[in-house]
N, C-alpha and C positions, 0 to 999 in steps of 0.2 A: 746663120749661126756659124761661128768660127770653129775650126777643128784643130786639134793638136797636131804638131809635126809628127810624122810617122814614128820617130824614135822615142817620142815622149808619151805615146799612148799606153793606156793600161791594158794589160794582157791577162786573159784567163785561159788556162790550158785545160784540155780534156782530162778527166780523171784517169789515173793509170794504176795498175797493180804494182806492188813493190815488195820484194822479199829482201830482208836484211840478215846479214851474217857477220859474226865477229870472228876474226882469224888472228893467229899469231904470225910472227915474222916468217917462219919457214913455209907455212901453208899459203900465206899471201904471195910470197915470191913464186911459188909453184903455180898458183892460180893465174898470176900475171903472165907467166910463160905459156901456159896452156891457152889462155884467152888470146894471146898474141898470134898463136898459130891458127886460130879459128876466125879471128876478126881483123879488121883494119888496124893499123898502128894507132895507139891511143893518144889523146890530147892530154897534155900535162899543164896544170894550172895551180897557182898559189892562191888559195881562197881565204878570205878573212870575213868572219861573221860577227855581228854584234846583235845579241839576243835581247829581247825585252821581256821582263817579268815583273811581278808585283814587288813592292819594296821589301817584304818579308819572305820572299822566295816561296810563296805559297799561294796558289791561285784559289779563289773562292770555290768551295765545294758545290755551291748552288749553280754556278755557271759551268755547266757541263761542256759547252762548246769550246770554251777557252782552255779546258784541260786537254783537248785534243788538237789545239791550234797553236802554232808557233809563229811569232812575229820576229823578223830579223832584217838587218841591213847587211847586204852581201857585196863585197868588193872582189873583183877578179883581177889578179896580176897587177895590182896597184893602179888600175884604170881610174880615170877621172869620173866616169859615170858609175853609179852604184845602183843596186837592185833593192827595192823595198818590197819584201815578200811576206806573204801569208801562206803557210802550209798547213792544210787541214787533213787529218787522217780520219777516215770513216771505214770501220771494219778492215778490209784488206786493200782498200784503195786510198790514194793520196791525191789531193787537189792542190794546185799551185796557182796563186794569184800574184801578179808582179807589176810594179811600175818602175821605170828607169828614169833617174833624175841625176843631174850633176851633183857632185859631193858638196858643192858650195851651198846647196839648198837644204842640207840636213839640219841647219839651224832652225828651220821652220818647225821641226818636231819638238823644240823646246818651248814653243809658244803655248799659251793656255787656251787659245781660240783657233779653230780650224779655218784655214783659208779655202773656201769652197771652190775657188778658181784654180787651185793647185792640182796637178794631175795625180798627186799622191795623197789627196785629201782623205780618201778612204782609209789609208794606213794611219794617218794622224788621228782621225776620228776614232778608230778602234783602240789605239793605245791610250787615248784619253778616257774612253768609255770604260775600259777595264782597269784603269789605274796602273798601267804598265810603265816601267822605267828601264833604262839601260842596265842590264844586270851582268852579262857575261860576254867576254870576247873570246872567240875561238879562231885559231888559225890552223890550216892543214894543207897538205899537198894532195891533189886529186889527179888520178888517172881515170880517164873516161873513154870507154870503148863504145862506139856507135855503129849500128848495123841495121840492115833491113832483112826481113825474113818473110816467109809465106804467112807467118802469124802477125806480121806488121812490124813497125819500127821498134827497136829495142835499145837499151842503154845499160851498160855495166860500169859502175863507178867503184874505185878503190880509194878510200881516204886514208892517208898515212901521215906520220909525224904530226899527230894532233896535239895541240897545246892550248890550254884554256887559262883564262885570267879573269878574276872577278873584277867587274867594272865599278869604279867609284869616283865621283867627282872630288871627293875629299882626300883621296890617296894618290900619291905620286906613282905612276906606273912603274918607275924604276925601283920603288920600294915594295912593289907587289909583283914578284916574279911569276911567270907563267908556269903552269903545272902540266907536265907531259902525261898523255893518256896512252898507256901501253897496249894498244890494240890497232888492228886494221879493220875498218868498217867497210864492208862490201854490200852494195845494193844492186839488185837486178830489177830493172824497171821495164815494163812492157804493157801492151794493151791486149785485150781479148783473152788469149790463152798463153800459157808458159811456153816460150819458144824452145825449139829442139836444142839450140846452142846452150841455153841455160840448163836444160835437163841433163845434158851430157856433163856439164861442169859440176852440177849438184851430185850426180852419180859418181864422177871420177874422184871427187874430194870428200864424199859423204857429208855434204853440208847440211846443217840443221838450222832452220830459221830461228832468229833471236828477236823477241819483241822489244827492241830497244831503239834508241836514237842517239845521235851524237850529243845533243843537248842533255839528255838524261845521263849519259855516261860522264859528261864533264861536270855536271852538278854533283854527282855522287863522288867524284874524285877531288873536288875543290876542297882544300883544307881550311875552311872558314866556318865559323859558328853560324853565320847567317844561312848556311845551306841546310842546317839541321831540319827545319820544318819542311823544306822542299824535298829532302831525302825521304822523310817519312811519307810524304804525299806520293812520291814516285813508287815506293815499295808497296804502298797500300793499293795502288792501281794496276799492279802486275796482272797480266791476263795471258791466257794460252793462245798461241797463234794457230789459227785454222789453216788447213791446206788451201792454197789459192784456188778459186773457182775458175772455170773455163768459159763462163759466159761473160759477155762484155758489160762493163759498168754502165749504169744509166746516165745519160747526158741530157740535162735539161736546158742547157744554154748552147748557143752556136759557138763553135771554136773561132777565136779571133786570130787574125794574122799577126805573127810575132814581129816586133820592131826590128829594123835593120840599123845597125850602128856602123860608124865609119872610123871611130877613134882608134881602136885596136882590134886585131883579129880575134883575140880571145874573147873580148866582150861581144863581138858579133856572134861567135859560135854559141856562147852561153845564152844570149838573148833570144836566138832563134831556136833553141833546143826546147822541145815541148816536155821534156822530163825534168828540167831544173838541175 
């Protein structure tokens, strides 16, 4: 039985805890300066996401799993290879599933039948199963701090200059300008227990967790009528964020080795990062 080349394999990462915060310009700048003193210099990337949703921007209420799951195509720094990702949130943890394919193969997602021999067949199968289509394009600049601690590996990301644009095959992108999202989205990602570095940052800036996501904020800010149903759905599913637990999340599957890329340094770094 033939195996896929290392960089084309499907990857499943361990569940991790994730705390999300929304900051303004002043607080974000101060947080970056403080994190730079505590951690190694951050990596800077230009990230472009293409999200998939239902045609009427409203996921079926009966399908609970899809309400907590995001499907997207991610490109880092205009690289040739792209990431086909599924991110699923369960309580306080987040699970990431990813395949890496050349951008020339994205046309496969427009087919009505799934090619089972394709390494990203699982992604294609899911968007067909749930009736998902390309819905929203989001671009942002990301600063990512990575470090190791006695609590395990950790990652701090600050997403800035967020711009979103409703995707439509019938509308010229030049006639549908992007909408800026006036916020800085900060995520603290870790395993097992909250690292001391994150505790000090939370205490220093009096940070309060915010139960939101970039996709949610972009949908709520897009000035289009098609978003109305989706907005009502998002508001109706608001929930209170519980304090992160200190016990390790359950892992039912063996962690796989991340693929190694050679095209660009930024793609290599993202591909091998177990936080996403």
